[in-house]
C-alpha beads as a LAMMPS data file, in Angstrom:
LAMMPS data file: protein, C-alpha beads

103 atoms
102 bonds

1 atom types
1 bond types

-500.0 500.0 xlo xhi
-500.0 500.0 ylo yhi
-500.0 500.0 zlo zhi

Masses

1 110.0

Atoms # bond

1 1 1 219.996 8.750 143.859
2 1 1 216.410 7.521 144.069
3 1 1 213.433 9.447 145.484
4 1 1 213.604 7.932 148.978
5 1 1 217.352 8.554 149.196
6 1 1 216.779 12.226 148.305
7 1 1 214.125 12.444 151.022
8 1 1 216.368 10.788 153.606
9 1 1 219.261 13.107 152.762
10 1 1 216.989 16.132 153.217
11 1 1 215.745 14.834 156.587
12 1 1 219.328 14.256 157.753
13 1 1 219.970 17.986 157.298
14 1 1 217.374 19.032 159.905
15 1 1 219.414 20.195 162.897
16 1 1 218.801 19.067 166.457
17 1 1 216.162 21.251 168.087
18 1 1 214.410 22.079 164.798
19 1 1 211.601 20.574 162.725
20 1 1 210.649 20.631 159.056
21 1 1 207.332 20.006 157.339
22 1 1 206.569 17.218 154.889
23 1 1 206.203 19.832 152.153
24 1 1 209.521 21.421 153.026
25 1 1 211.282 18.053 152.805
26 1 1 209.506 17.346 149.500
27 1 1 210.799 20.639 148.107
28 1 1 214.347 20.000 149.328
29 1 1 214.217 16.497 147.824
30 1 1 213.352 17.961 144.439
31 1 1 209.581 17.916 143.976
32 1 1 207.044 20.106 145.786
33 1 1 204.351 17.488 145.108
34 1 1 206.059 14.709 147.076
35 1 1 204.588 15.469 150.537
36 1 1 202.727 12.157 150.686
37 1 1 205.767 10.337 149.323
38 1 1 207.797 11.897 152.141
39 1 1 205.298 10.485 154.645
40 1 1 205.554 7.036 153.155
41 1 1 209.369 7.158 152.979
42 1 1 209.569 8.141 156.641
43 1 1 207.143 5.376 157.592
44 1 1 209.576 2.818 156.123
45 1 1 212.724 4.624 157.304
46 1 1 215.513 2.014 157.151
47 1 1 217.820 3.862 159.578
48 1 1 215.932 5.786 162.294
49 1 1 219.135 6.126 164.332
50 1 1 220.601 8.412 161.643
51 1 1 217.518 9.608 159.765
52 1 1 215.592 11.492 162.434
53 1 1 212.119 11.294 160.938
54 1 1 210.555 12.462 164.215
55 1 1 211.744 15.966 163.270
56 1 1 209.186 16.089 160.430
57 1 1 205.711 17.465 161.197
58 1 1 202.750 18.470 159.069
59 1 1 202.174 21.963 157.681
60 1 1 200.324 22.945 160.865
61 1 1 203.156 21.779 163.118
62 1 1 201.273 18.674 164.227
63 1 1 203.073 15.449 165.041
64 1 1 202.067 12.275 163.232
65 1 1 199.247 10.243 164.713
66 1 1 200.832 7.230 162.997
67 1 1 204.499 7.775 163.877
68 1 1 206.075 4.496 162.792
69 1 1 208.669 4.225 165.532
70 1 1 206.629 4.119 168.728
71 1 1 203.549 6.222 168.012
72 1 1 202.606 9.832 168.589
73 1 1 203.808 9.909 172.205
74 1 1 207.248 8.641 171.189
75 1 1 207.579 11.371 168.553
76 1 1 206.611 13.961 171.164
77 1 1 209.136 12.528 173.636
78 1 1 211.935 12.607 171.052
79 1 1 211.159 16.211 170.117
80 1 1 210.943 17.308 173.750
81 1 1 214.285 15.607 174.467
82 1 1 215.774 18.057 171.923
83 1 1 214.197 21.038 173.669
84 1 1 211.251 21.422 171.289
85 1 1 208.035 22.262 173.114
86 1 1 205.004 20.282 171.990
87 1 1 201.591 21.460 173.157
88 1 1 198.499 19.416 172.370
89 1 1 200.464 17.471 169.764
90 1 1 201.637 20.613 168.004
91 1 1 204.971 22.406 167.540
92 1 1 205.250 26.198 167.143
93 1 1 206.605 26.444 163.595
94 1 1 207.480 30.115 164.005
95 1 1 209.876 29.142 166.771
96 1 1 211.143 25.685 165.757
97 1 1 210.895 25.434 161.958
98 1 1 214.254 24.901 160.310
99 1 1 214.964 27.239 157.455
100 1 1 217.251 25.571 154.940
101 1 1 219.683 27.792 153.084
102 1 1 218.546 26.570 149.641
103 1 1 214.797 26.611 150.230

Bonds

1 1 1 2
2 1 2 3
3 1 3 4
4 1 4 5
5 1 5 6
6 1 6 7
7 1 7 8
8 1 8 9
9 1 9 10
10 1 10 11
11 1 11 12
12 1 12 13
13 1 13 14
14 1 14 15
15 1 15 16
16 1 16 17
17 1 17 18
18 1 18 19
19 1 19 20
20 1 20 21
21 1 21 22
22 1 22 23
23 1 23 24
24 1 24 25
25 1 25 26
26 1 26 27
27 1 27 28
28 1 28 29
29 1 29 30
30 1 30 31
31 1 31 32
32 1 32 33
33 1 33 34
34 1 34 35
35 1 35 36
36 1 36 37
37 1 37 38
38 1 38 39
39 1 39 40
40 1 40 41
41 1 41 42
42 1 42 43
43 1 43 44
44 1 44 45
45 1 45 46
46 1 46 47
47 1 47 48
48 1 48 49
49 1 49 50
50 1 50 51
51 1 51 52
52 1 52 53
53 1 53 54
54 1 54 55
55 1 55 56
56 1 56 57
57 1 57 58
58 1 58 59
59 1 59 60
60 1 60 61
61 1 61 62
62 1 62 63
63 1 63 64
64 1 64 65
65 1 65 66
66 1 66 67
67 1 67 68
68 1 68 69
69 1 69 70
70 1 70 71
71 1 71 72
72 1 72 73
73 1 73 74
74 1 74 75
75 1 75 76
76 1 76 77
77 1 77 78
78 1 78 79
79 1 79 80
80 1 80 81
81 1 81 82
82 1 82 83
83 1 83 84
84 1 84 85
85 1 85 86
86 1 86 87
87 1 87 88
88 1 88 89
89 1 89 90
90 1 90 91
91 1 91 92
92 1 92 93
93 1 93 94
94 1 94 95
95 1 95 96
96 1 96 97
97 1 97 98
98 1 98 99
99 1 99 100
100 1 100 101
101 1 101 102
102 1 102 103
């Protein structure tokens, strides 16, 4: 499995109504230093219907200003449709951060 595939598999595990950070996905994909690689992989996501990249936010809970599939407002809309509150472009990580069992 290549790096992007590992990243996509990790993103697929994020449950509806939860978010993960780029660093968290990097760790789950096998390398804590891959945060920027995660961002790039999500930007070229080949299957946004099944790889819900909108569930990934930065370490401060902020949505991406360059969300590849419709911009920042689309990412916010998709998160809110899952019941995740977004205030001023930010998600409360204490409330919505997914905690993977093997983190």
